C-alpha positions, 0 to 999 in steps of 0.5 A: 422435709423439716417443714421450714419455709424461706421468707425473703425480705427486701434488702435493708428492711428495718425489721429484718436488718435488726434481727440479723444484726442482733444475731450477728452480735450475739454470735460474735460476742459468744465467739469472743468469750470462747476463743481467747488464745488465737483467732484461728481456733474459732472453728473448734468452737463452732458447734459449741457456739451453735449449741449455746445460741440454739439453747439460749432463752429469749426473753421476748419470745419466752422460748429458745431458738431451737424450740421456736423453729422445731415447734415441739414441747419438752416435758420434764418429769420432776 
């Protein structure tokens, strides 16, 4: 329906493990910045963290994760 494909990898594969570790580190760091008072309020910030991650610019790919998966072009009228 969305045109996504599942590509399984071997457990503990060095490339896949590194990608997952970076993703987890970014998500944990973002939660740490958003959730300051109590650890129980992380669910309140879940949509914000997902939005921040999906719209953050990646220097290696020169795209955001959302644009990389959606494969669409956004044109800004300036």
